[in-house]
C-alpha positions as CSV (number, residue, x, y, z in Angstrom):
1,M,-0.2,0.0,0.0
2,K,1.3,3.2,-1.2
3,P,1.3,6.0,1.5
4,I,-1.3,7.8,2.3
5,N,-2.0,12.1,3.4
6,L,-5.7,11.6,5.6
7,A,-6.9,15.2,5.4
8,L,-8.6,17.0,8.3
9,A,-12.1,17.2,6.7
10,I,-13.9,13.6,5.8
11,A,-17.1,13.2,4.7
12,G,-19.0,12.2,8.1
13,V,-16.1,12.9,10.2
14,A,-14.7,15.6,12.2
15,A,-10.8,15.7,13.1
16,V,-10.1,17.4,16.5
17,G,-6.6,17.9,17.6
18,S,-3.9,18.8,20.0
19,A,-0.8,18.9,21.1
20,N,-1.2,15.9,23.1
21,A,-4.2,14.3,21.1
22,T,-6.1,13.4,18.2
23,T,-9.8,12.6,17.7
24,I,-11.5,10.8,14.9
25,T,-15.3,10.8,15.0
26,Y,-17.5,9.1,12.0
27,N,-21.3,10.3,12.8
28,D,-22.0,9.1,9.9
29,F,-20.4,6.7,6.9
30,S,-21.2,8.9,3.9
31,D,-17.8,8.9,2.3
32,L,-15.1,5.9,2.9
33,S,-12.3,7.2,1.8
34,A,-10.1,7.7,4.8
35,F,-10.7,3.7,5.2
36,Q,-9.0,0.9,3.4
37,Q,-11.4,-2.1,2.5
38,N,-10.5,-5.5,2.7
39,G,-12.2,-8.9,1.9
40,S,-16.2,-8.8,1.3
41,T,-16.6,-5.8,3.1
42,A,-14.6,-4.3,0.1
43,A,-17.1,-5.6,-2.0
44,I,-19.7,-4.0,-0.2
45,A,-21.3,-1.0,-2.3
46,D,-20.1,2.6,-0.7
47,P,-22.4,3.9,0.9
48,T,-24.5,1.6,2.7
49,T,-27.9,3.1,3.9
50,D,-29.3,1.0,6.7
51,N,-33.0,0.6,6.3
52,L,-33.9,3.6,8.7
53,G,-32.2,5.5,6.5
54,R,-28.5,6.0,8.3
55,N,-25.2,5.9,6.0
56,V,-23.4,2.9,7.6
57,L,-20.1,0.7,7.2
58,R,-21.2,-2.6,6.7
59,L,-18.8,-4.8,7.4
60,T,-20.4,-8.3,5.9
61,N,-24.8,-8.6,4.2
62,N,-23.9,-12.4,3.1
63,L,-23.5,-16.1,4.4
64,G,-19.3,-17.3,3.7
65,Q,-18.0,-14.2,4.3
66,S,-14.6,-12.1,6.6
67,G,-14.0,-8.6,6.0
68,S,-12.6,-5.8,7.9
69,A,-12.4,-2.1,7.4
70,F,-9.1,0.4,8.6
71,L,-8.2,3.6,8.6
72,K,-6.0,3.6,6.2
73,N,-3.1,6.2,8.0
74,A,-1.7,4.9,11.0
75,I,-2.5,6.3,14.7
76,D,0.5,7.6,16.9
77,L,-0.3,5.2,20.1
78,A,2.6,7.1,21.7
79,N,1.5,7.4,24.8
80,Q,2.8,3.7,26.2
81,A,-0.3,2.7,23.6
82,S,-3.4,3.8,25.9
83,F,-6.1,4.9,23.4
84,S,-10.0,5.3,24.0
85,T,-13.0,4.7,21.5
86,Y,-16.4,5.0,21.8
87,F,-19.0,2.9,19.2
88,S,-22.6,1.5,18.4
89,F,-23.5,-1.2,16.1
90,R,-26.2,-3.2,14.8
91,I,-26.7,-6.7,14.0
92,S,-29.5,-7.2,11.7
93,N,-31.4,-9.1,9.0
94,P,-30.1,-13.3,10.4
95,L,-28.9,-15.4,7.7
96,G,-28.9,-19.0,7.5
97,A,-28.3,-21.1,10.7
98,S,-29.1,-21.2,14.3
99,D,-27.6,-21.9,17.4
100,G,-28.8,-22.3,20.7
101,D,-30.2,-18.5,21.1
102,G,-31.8,-18.1,17.6
103,Q,-30.7,-17.3,14.0
104,G,-27.6,-15.4,13.0
105,A,-23.9,-15.0,13.1
106,D,-20.4,-14.2,13.8
107,G,-20.2,-10.8,15.3
108,I,-18.2,-7.6,15.3
109,V,-14.3,-7.7,16.1
110,F,-12.6,-3.4,17.1
111,V,-8.8,-4.3,16.2
112,V,-6.2,-2.2,17.3
113,Q,-3.3,-3.7,14.6
114,T,-0.3,-3.5,12.7
115,V,-1.6,-4.3,9.2
116,S,-4.0,-2.1,7.1
117,N,-5.1,-4.0,4.0
118,T,-6.1,-7.1,6.0
119,A,-9.3,-9.7,7.1
120,G,-8.5,-12.4,9.4
121,G,-10.7,-16.1,9.2
122,G,-14.2,-16.3,8.3
123,G,-16.9,-18.0,10.1
124,G,-16.5,-18.9,14.1
125,G,-13.1,-16.1,13.6
126,I,-14.9,-12.8,12.6
127,G,-12.8,-11.6,10.5
128,Y,-9.9,-11.6,13.2
129,L,-8.9,-14.8,13.7
130,G,-4.9,-14.9,12.1
131,I,-4.3,-10.7,11.9
132,T,-0.5,-11.2,14.6
133,K,0.2,-8.0,16.4
134,S,-3.2,-6.9,17.3
135,V,-6.0,-6.8,19.8
136,G,-9.0,-7.4,19.4
137,V,-13.0,-6.9,21.4
138,E,-14.9,-9.7,20.6
139,F,-18.8,-8.7,19.7
140,D,-19.1,-12.5,19.4
141,T,-23.0,-14.5,18.3
142,W,-22.6,-17.2,17.8
143,N,-21.5,-20.5,20.3
144,N,-18.3,-22.4,18.6
145,G,-17.6,-24.2,21.3
146,S,-14.9,-24.2,24.4
147,G,-12.2,-24.9,21.2
148,S,-12.6,-21.0,20.2
149,N,-12.7,-20.3,24.3
150,D,-16.1,-19.3,23.4
151,P,-19.0,-19.6,26.2
152,D,-22.2,-19.0,24.5
153,G,-23.7,-17.5,21.3
154,N,-24.1,-14.1,22.9
155,H,-20.9,-12.8,24.6
156,I,-17.8,-10.3,24.3
157,G,-14.1,-10.8,25.0
158,I,-10.8,-9.4,25.2
159,D,-8.0,-11.0,22.6
160,L,-4.9,-10.8,21.7
161,G,-2.2,-12.1,18.9
162,G,-5.2,-13.1,16.6
163,A,-6.7,-15.9,18.5
164,F,-9.7,-15.7,20.9
165,N,-7.5,-16.3,23.9
166,G,-8.7,-13.8,26.9
167,P,-11.5,-13.3,29.5
168,T,-15.0,-13.3,28.3
169,A,-18.7,-11.7,29.3
170,S,-21.7,-13.5,28.2
171,I,-24.3,-11.0,27.5
172,A,-28.0,-11.6,28.6
173,T,-29.7,-9.7,25.5
174,R,-29.1,-10.8,22.3
175,M,-26.5,-8.7,20.2
176,N,-28.0,-10.0,16.9
177,N,-31.2,-8.7,17.6
178,G,-31.6,-5.9,14.9
179,A,-31.2,-3.0,18.0
180,D,-28.2,-0.2,18.0
181,W,-25.7,-1.6,20.6
182,F,-23.2,0.9,22.0
183,A,-19.3,0.0,23.1
184,W,-16.9,2.0,25.2
185,V,-13.1,0.1,24.9
186,D,-10.3,1.9,26.6
187,Y,-6.7,1.1,27.7
188,N,-4.9,3.0,30.1
189,G,-0.8,2.4,28.8
190,A,0.7,3.4,32.5
191,T,-1.9,0.3,34.2
192,K,-1.9,-1.4,31.6
193,D,-5.7,-2.4,31.8
194,I,-8.2,-2.6,28.7
195,E,-12.0,-1.9,29.9
196,V,-14.5,-2.9,27.6
197,R,-18.4,-1.6,28.1
198,L,-21.9,-2.3,26.7
199,S,-25.0,-0.9,26.9
200,Q,-27.7,-1.1,25.3
201,T,-28.5,3.2,26.1
202,N,-25.5,6.2,24.8
203,T,-25.3,6.1,29.0
204,R,-21.4,5.8,29.4
205,P,-21.8,2.4,32.2
206,T,-20.1,2.8,35.3
207,A,-18.7,-0.5,35.5
208,A,-16.8,-1.6,32.8
209,T,-18.3,-4.8,31.3
210,L,-15.1,-7.0,31.5
211,T,-11.7,-6.2,31.9
212,R,-8.3,-7.3,31.2
213,N,-4.4,-6.5,32.0
214,A,-2.4,-6.5,28.9
215,D,0.8,-5.0,27.7
216,L,-0.1,-3.9,24.1
217,V,3.0,-2.3,23.1
218,A,4.5,-5.4,23.5
219,A,1.7,-7.3,21.7
220,L,2.0,-4.7,18.8
221,G,5.5,-4.6,19.0
222,Q,5.4,-0.5,18.3
223,T,3.3,2.6,18.9
224,N,1.6,3.2,15.4
225,A,-1.3,1.3,14.8
226,F,-3.8,1.1,12.7
227,I,-7.7,1.2,13.9
228,G,-11.0,-0.7,12.8
229,F,-13.2,-3.3,12.5
230,T,-14.0,-6.6,11.3
231,S,-16.7,-9.4,11.5
232,G,-17.0,-12.3,9.6
233,T,-19.6,-15.2,8.3
234,G,-20.1,-18.9,8.1
235,A,-23.4,-20.6,8.2
236,A,-25.3,-18.4,10.0
237,G,-24.5,-14.7,9.0
238,G,-26.7,-11.4,9.0
239,Y,-25.7,-8.0,7.9
240,H,-22.7,-6.6,10.7
241,D,-23.1,-2.7,10.6
242,I,-21.3,-0.1,12.1
243,V,-23.6,3.0,12.8
244,S,-21.1,6.1,15.0
245,W,-17.3,5.9,15.5
246,Q,-14.8,8.0,17.9
247,F,-11.8,7.5,18.6
248,E,-8.9,9.1,21.3
249,D,-5.4,8.6,20.3
250,D,-4.9,8.5,24.7
251,F,-6.4,7.4,27.4
252,R,-9.5,9.9,27.6
253,P,-12.9,8.0,28.4
254,I,-15.5,9.2,26.3
255,D,-19.1,10.4,27.4
256,P,-21.2,10.9,24.5
257,N,-23.4,12.6,26.6
258,N,-20.7,15.3,28.5
259,N,-17.9,15.1,26.3
260,V,-17.0,18.4,25.7
261,P,-13.4,19.9,24.3
262,E,-10.5,21.1,26.1
263,P,-9.4,24.4,26.0
264,G,-7.3,25.5,23.4
265,V,-8.0,22.7,21.3
266,L,-9.0,23.2,17.6
267,S,-11.7,21.7,16.0
268,L,-11.4,21.2,12.1
269,L,-15.2,19.9,11.2
270,G,-15.7,19.3,7.9
271,I,-18.5,17.2,6.0
272,G,-15.8,14.2,5.4
273,A,-12.3,12.2,6.1
274,V,-10.6,12.4,2.5
275,G,-7.8,10.2,1.8
276,L,-5.3,12.2,-0.3
277,M,-2.6,9.5,-1.6
278,A,0.1,9.7,-4.5
279,S,-2.0,7.5,-6.5
280,R,-6.0,7.7,-6.3
281,R,-6.8,4.0,-6.2
282,R,-9.6,3.5,-3.7
283,R,-8.8,0.2,-2.1
284,T,-5.9,-2.7,-1.5
285,N,-6.3,-5.8,-1.4
């Protein structure tokens, strides 16, 4: 992939920068030119509008798929790889087979990793399996059994190295119920704690839903990383959509209901984020 300079004016994106932090915000996904789309995601038409009329980042839309979307420009996670992110997602239109809690699979993974133009295994791999030098937060909607570290067909997990190897937490309500879900992932490089929060509203929970202690600098092998999402389907599937997304390149937990910029922060707001490339290819696969 050729070097790409990211302009701070991308459709649906506001970029906020200061001496210490950068914020990337997608309130809709009408322009995906800042994203490297891979595998099945690359074949889905842009923009994609869901049945509620919103422009979403659709990762999968059928059976037997593996796909991903990562920002083309690496993010500098210089402060011990610390970061905070908040996003909403929706899993709808269940297809194919059923497991114990119903039809549809396999879920979404938020991923921080070192290569932008890759997607991992499909089906139970959720587009993440095999992406080494990574951290992945899985929102898993299919029970692949204990061999895949799945306690059930509706759970979250925190994984390293492209394998499903971390702690999990079962979620009572089906995540592939067609409703919007809201997730927060925070990594404090000083304490090496990863915290994940999940809610059916956009009110940030006080307590974390799941935590893991891990050294992300060691896991990534560097402090520049690509950020984005993966998904996979197999004999079961569905529409896996990212509805909105905010990312901070430092440990700054995000409260969407009380998110006031720090004094002196320069806000560069636009109706889109445009990837400026030496070669204006839209995607590299």
